[in-house]
DORO-338744 format. One record per residue (C-alpha): residue number from 1; residue in one letter; x, y, z. Coordinates in steps of 0.05 Angstrom, whole numbers, always signed. Layout:
<node nr="NUM" rest="A" u="X" v="Y" w="Z"/>
...
! end
This chain:
<node nr="1" rest="M" u="+2038" v="+1428" w="+1497"/>
<node nr="2" rest="A" u="+2024" v="+1386" w="+1559"/>
<node nr="3" rest="Y" u="+1999" v="+1388" w="+1629"/>
<node nr="4" rest="S" u="+2056" v="+1402" w="+1676"/>
<node nr="5" rest="T" u="+2086" v="+1348" w="+1719"/>
<node nr="6" rest="K" u="+2106" v="+1402" w="+1769"/>
<node nr="7" rest="I" u="+2037" v="+1393" w="+1801"/>
<node nr="8" rest="H" u="+2069" v="+1339" w="+1844"/>
<node nr="9" rest="D" u="+2119" v="+1387" w="+1874"/>
<node nr="10" rest="P" u="+2116" v="+1385" w="+1951"/>
<node nr="11" rest="A" u="+2108" v="+1461" w="+1953"/>
<node nr="12" rest="F" u="+2035" v="+1453" w="+1931"/>
<node nr="13" rest="E" u="+2018" v="+1406" w="+1989"/>
<node nr="14" rest="R" u="+2054" v="+1453" w="+2038"/>
<node nr="15" rest="Y" u="+2013" v="+1511" w="+2010"/>
<node nr="16" rest="R" u="+1948" v="+1472" w="+2017"/>
<node nr="17" rest="Q" u="+1964" v="+1450" w="+2088"/>
<node nr="18" rest="N" u="+1984" v="+1520" w="+2108"/>
<node nr="19" rest="S" u="+1918" v="+1547" w="+2080"/>
<node nr="20" rest="K" u="+1879" v="+1497" w="+2121"/>
<node nr="21" rest="N" u="+1918" v="+1515" w="+2183"/>
<node nr="22" rest="Y" u="+1910" v="+1590" w="+2173"/>
<node nr="23" rest="C" u="+1835" v="+1582" w="+2166"/>
<node nr="24" rest="F" u="+1830" v="+1543" w="+2231"/>
<node nr="25" rest="L" u="+1878" v="+1589" w="+2269"/>
<node nr="26" rest="F" u="+1841" v="+1652" w="+2245"/>
<node nr="27" rest="G" u="+1775" v="+1623" w="+2271"/>
<node nr="28" rest="L" u="+1808" v="+1603" w="+2336"/>
<node nr="29" rest="G" u="+1838" v="+1673" w="+2344"/>
<node nr="30" rest="L" u="+1771" v="+1706" w="+2333"/>
<node nr="31" rest="A" u="+1739" v="+1658" w="+2383"/>
<node nr="32" rest="L" u="+1790" v="+1675" w="+2436"/>
<node nr="33" rest="A" u="+1783" v="+1749" w="+2422"/>
<node nr="34" rest="A" u="+1708" v="+1744" w="+2431"/>
<node nr="35" rest="I" u="+1714" v="+1707" w="+2497"/>
<node nr="36" rest="I" u="+1766" v="+1754" w="+2525"/>
<node nr="37" rest="G" u="+1730" v="+1816" w="+2499"/>
<node nr="38" rest="F" u="+1664" v="+1796" w="+2530"/>
<node nr="39" rest="Y" u="+1699" v="+1778" w="+2596"/>
<node nr="40" rest="L" u="+1732" v="+1847" w="+2599"/>
<node nr="41" rest="Y" u="+1666" v="+1879" w="+2581"/>
<node nr="42" rest="G" u="+1632" v="+1842" w="+2638"/>
<node nr="43" rest="E" u="+1686" v="+1863" w="+2686"/>
<node nr="44" rest="S" u="+1681" v="+1937" w="+2665"/>
<node nr="45" rest="G" u="+1611" v="+1942" w="+2692"/>
<node nr="46" rest="G" u="+1574" v="+1954" w="+2627"/>
<node nr="47" rest="D" u="+1503" v="+1931" w="+2611"/>
<node nr="48" rest="M" u="+1523" v="+1858" w="+2622"/>
<node nr="49" rest="E" u="+1562" v="+1830" w="+2680"/>
<node nr="50" rest="N" u="+1601" v="+1765" w="+2685"/>
<node nr="51" rest="P" u="+1584" v="+1708" w="+2680"/>
<node nr="52" rest="E" u="+1530" v="+1729" w="+2630"/>
<node nr="53" rest="A" u="+1581" v="+1767" w="+2587"/>
<node nr="54" rest="V" u="+1628" v="+1707" w="+2587"/>
<node nr="55" rest="T" u="+1571" v="+1661" w="+2566"/>
<node nr="56" rest="V" u="+1556" v="+1707" w="+2507"/>
<node nr="57" rest="G" u="+1630" v="+1708" w="+2491"/>
<node nr="58" rest="F" u="+1633" v="+1632" w="+2490"/>
<node nr="59" rest="V" u="+1572" v="+1628" w="+2444"/>
<node nr="60" rest="I" u="+1600" v="+1678" w="+2395"/>
<node nr="61" rest="G" u="+1670" v="+1648" w="+2402"/>
<node nr="62" rest="G" u="+1641" v="+1579" w="+2388"/>
<node nr="63" rest="M" u="+1609" v="+1605" w="+2324"/>
<node nr="64" rest="F" u="+1677" v="+1634" w="+2301"/>
<node nr="65" rest="L" u="+1711" v="+1568" w="+2317"/>
<node nr="66" rest="L" u="+1659" v="+1529" w="+2277"/>
<node nr="67" rest="I" u="+1669" v="+1576" w="+2218"/>
<node nr="68" rest="G" u="+1744" v="+1565" w="+2222"/>
<node nr="69" rest="V" u="+1735" v="+1489" w="+2225"/>
<node nr="70" rest="Y" u="+1687" v="+1491" w="+2166"/>
<node nr="71" rest="A" u="+1734" v="+1536" w="+2125"/>
<node nr="72" rest="A" u="+1792" v="+1489" w="+2139"/>
<node nr="73" rest="R" u="+1751" v="+1428" w="+2119"/>
<node nr="74" rest="S" u="+1730" v="+1462" w="+2055"/>
<node nr="75" rest="K" u="+1803" v="+1458" w="+2033"/>
<node nr="76" rest="N" u="+1799" v="+1382" w="+2027"/>
<node nr="77" rest="V" u="+1821" v="+1350" w="+1962"/>
<node nr="78" rest="R" u="+1770" v="+1341" w="+1906"/>
<node nr="79" rest="P" u="+1779" v="+1296" w="+1845"/>
<node nr="80" rest="T" u="+1822" v="+1319" w="+1787"/>
<node nr="81" rest="W" u="+1790" v="+1318" w="+1719"/>
<node nr="82" rest="D" u="+1800" v="+1341" w="+1647"/>
<node nr="83" rest="G" u="+1753" v="+1384" w="+1606"/>
<node nr="84" rest="V" u="+1745" v="+1433" w="+1548"/>
<node nr="85" rest="V" u="+1725" v="+1506" w="+1548"/>
<node nr="86" rest="T" u="+1658" v="+1506" w="+1512"/>
<node nr="87" rest="G" u="+1635" v="+1577" w="+1520"/>
<node nr="88" rest="K" u="+1650" v="+1647" w="+1546"/>
<node nr="89" rest="N" u="+1601" v="+1701" w="+1564"/>
<node nr="90" rest="A" u="+1609" v="+1774" w="+1585"/>
<node nr="91" rest="K" u="+1550" v="+1814" w="+1609"/>
<node nr="92" rest="K" u="+1535" v="+1877" w="+1647"/>
<node nr="93" rest="E" u="+1493" v="+1868" w="+1710"/>
<node nr="94" rest="R" u="+1463" v="+1917" w="+1758"/>
<node nr="95" rest="R" u="+1483" v="+1914" w="+1831"/>
<node nr="96" rest="K" u="+1460" v="+1949" w="+1893"/>
<node nr="97" rest="S" u="+1490" v="+2017" w="+1902"/>
<node nr="98" rest="A" u="+1518" v="+2043" w="+1967"/>
<node nr="99" rest="R" u="+1484" v="+2109" w="+1951"/>
<node nr="100" rest="P" u="+1407" v="+2108" w="+1949"/>
<node nr="101" rest="G" u="+1377" v="+2126" w="+1882"/>
<node nr="102" rest="E" u="+1440" v="+2112" w="+1842"/>
<node nr="103" rest="Q" u="+1453" v="+2051" w="+1798"/>
<node nr="104" rest="E" u="+1518" v="+2014" w="+1796"/>
<node nr="105" rest="W" u="+1539" v="+1964" w="+1743"/>
<node nr="106" rest="R" u="+1588" v="+1908" w="+1743"/>
<node nr="107" rest="M" u="+1616" v="+1865" w="+1687"/>
<node nr="108" rest="V" u="+1607" v="+1791" w="+1698"/>
<node nr="109" rest="F" u="+1654" v="+1745" w="+1658"/>
<node nr="110" rest="T" u="+1636" v="+1671" w="+1655"/>
<node nr="111" rest="I" u="+1676" v="+1613" w="+1627"/>
<node nr="112" rest="L" u="+1640" v="+1547" w="+1615"/>
<node nr="113" rest="I" u="+1679" v="+1482" w="+1618"/>
<node nr="114" rest="K" u="+1651" v="+1414" w="+1599"/>
<node nr="115" rest="S" u="+1684" v="+1360" w="+1641"/>
<node nr="116" rest="E" u="+1701" v="+1291" w="+1616"/>
<node nr="117" rest="N" u="+1640" v="+1262" w="+1652"/>
<node nr="118" rest="G" u="+1593" v="+1311" w="+1616"/>
<node nr="119" rest="N" u="+1582" v="+1361" w="+1673"/>
<node nr="120" rest="T" u="+1588" v="+1435" w="+1657"/>
<node nr="121" rest="E" u="+1630" v="+1474" w="+1706"/>
<node nr="122" rest="E" u="+1631" v="+1550" w="+1710"/>
<node nr="123" rest="I" u="+1685" v="+1600" w="+1726"/>
<node nr="124" rest="R" u="+1655" v="+1667" w="+1743"/>
<node nr="125" rest="V" u="+1695" v="+1731" w="+1752"/>
<node nr="126" rest="E" u="+1669" v="+1802" w="+1764"/>
<node nr="127" rest="D" u="+1699" v="+1867" w="+1738"/>
<node nr="128" rest="D" u="+1765" v="+1836" w="+1714"/>
<node nr="129" rest="D" u="+1772" v="+1804" w="+1646"/>
<node nr="130" rest="T" u="+1843" v="+1778" w="+1654"/>
<node nr="131" rest="L" u="+1824" v="+1706" w="+1669"/>
<node nr="132" rest="F" u="+1767" v="+1711" w="+1618"/>
<node nr="133" rest="N" u="+1817" v="+1730" w="+1564"/>
<node nr="134" rest="Y" u="+1867" v="+1677" w="+1586"/>
<node nr="135" rest="F" u="+1821" v="+1620" w="+1567"/>
<node nr="136" rest="R" u="+1797" v="+1610" w="+1496"/>
<node nr="137" rest="K" u="+1738" v="+1570" w="+1471"/>
<node nr="138" rest="G" u="+1764" v="+1500" w="+1454"/>
<node nr="139" rest="D" u="+1821" v="+1501" w="+1504"/>
<node nr="140" rest="K" u="+1834" v="+1434" w="+1539"/>
<node nr="141" rest="V" u="+1839" v="+1444" w="+1613"/>
<node nr="142" rest="R" u="+1854" v="+1403" w="+1675"/>
<node nr="143" rest="Y" u="+1820" v="+1417" w="+1741"/>
<node nr="144" rest="H" u="+1869" v="+1404" w="+1798"/>
<node nr="145" rest="G" u="+1823" v="+1383" w="+1855"/>
<node nr="146" rest="A" u="+1875" v="+1392" w="+1910"/>
<node nr="147" rest="L" u="+1883" v="+1466" w="+1891"/>
<node nr="148" rest="R" u="+1815" v="+1478" w="+1860"/>
<node nr="149" rest="T" u="+1846" v="+1512" w="+1800"/>
<node nr="150" rest="Y" u="+1850" v="+1501" w="+1725"/>
<node nr="151" rest="E" u="+1911" v="+1489" w="+1682"/>
<node nr="152" rest="K" u="+1911" v="+1499" w="+1607"/>
<node nr="153" rest="F" u="+1940" v="+1442" w="+1564"/>
<node nr="154" rest="D" u="+1967" v="+1489" w="+1510"/>
<node nr="155" rest="K" u="+2004" v="+1548" w="+1539"/>
<node nr="156" rest="T" u="+2043" v="+1563" w="+1474"/>
<node nr="157" rest="G" u="+2030" v="+1634" w="+1453"/>
<node nr="158" rest="D" u="+2012" v="+1657" w="+1523"/>
<node nr="159" rest="D" u="+2050" v="+1715" w="+1553"/>
<node nr="160" rest="I" u="+2020" v="+1707" w="+1623"/>
<node nr="161" rest="I" u="+2008" v="+1650" w="+1671"/>
<node nr="162" rest="F" u="+1970" v="+1644" w="+1736"/>
<node nr="163" rest="C" u="+1999" v="+1610" w="+1798"/>
<node nr="164" rest="N" u="+1955" v="+1549" w="+1810"/>
<node nr="165" rest="A" u="+1965" v="+1555" w="+1885"/>
<node nr="166" rest="C" u="+1951" v="+1628" w="+1900"/>
<node nr="167" rest="G" u="+1926" v="+1656" w="+1834"/>
<node nr="168" rest="F" u="+1981" v="+1709" w="+1828"/>
<node nr="169" rest="L" u="+1992" v="+1732" w="+1756"/>
<node nr="170" rest="H" u="+2062" v="+1723" w="+1725"/>
<node nr="171" rest="E" u="+2099" v="+1733" w="+1660"/>
<node nr="172" rest="I" u="+2105" v="+1666" w="+1624"/>
<node nr="173" rest="E" u="+2181" v="+1667" w="+1630"/>
<node nr="174" rest="E" u="+2178" v="+1661" w="+1706"/>
<node nr="175" rest="E" u="+2187" v="+1592" w="+1737"/>
<node nr="176" rest="V" u="+2166" v="+1602" w="+1810"/>
<node nr="177" rest="C" u="+2111" v="+1645" w="+1840"/>
<node nr="178" rest="R" u="+2137" v="+1708" w="+1872"/>
<node nr="179" rest="N" u="+2079" v="+1708" w="+1921"/>
<node nr="180" rest="C" u="+2076" v="+1637" w="+1949"/>
<node nr="181" rest="G" u="+2139" v="+1602" w="+1923"/>
<node nr="182" rest="C" u="+2102" v="+1546" w="+1886"/>
<node nr="183" rest="P" u="+2126" v="+1526" w="+1816"/>
<node nr="184" rest="L" u="+2086" v="+1554" w="+1758"/>
<node nr="185" rest="L" u="+2053" v="+1499" w="+1717"/>
<node nr="186" rest="K" u="+2079" v="+1507" w="+1647"/>
! end
């Protein structure tokens, strides 16, 4: 029973940096596609001609680029802290249906964690109880701010474990994530 020292493995920092880069590059790709798409549209003689079409492309492309920059910045490191699972709730909620006149329901699973500074944090998952069942009331947990994930202190008796980088589910015997290559924290 302990928090894993594998959290300091360089694979986690590579994963975090790659995630930031992918967010930015995706936004940049969408921006370029918007600019080129509107340029071609303007050249094809549609409702808008260039340079008006290119101007619209630059505005939309700029919005995509800003979204990419914001998404990359949101991957910045937050503080790491310890806490305890203080509660778990499962409830059925109504959601909008794609078909008018019909009702659809979803299950909402909530895990409440009281941090060492007294704040209550919430993990909320819809329609999948795997994470909900993984944590038990009274579990000590550590929030890893660089990855924005939780690690249980006591993993004895568990038969599954989540990758703290990508969230991929594994059997407890595995050592490295099959999805992203980061070590499993156990």
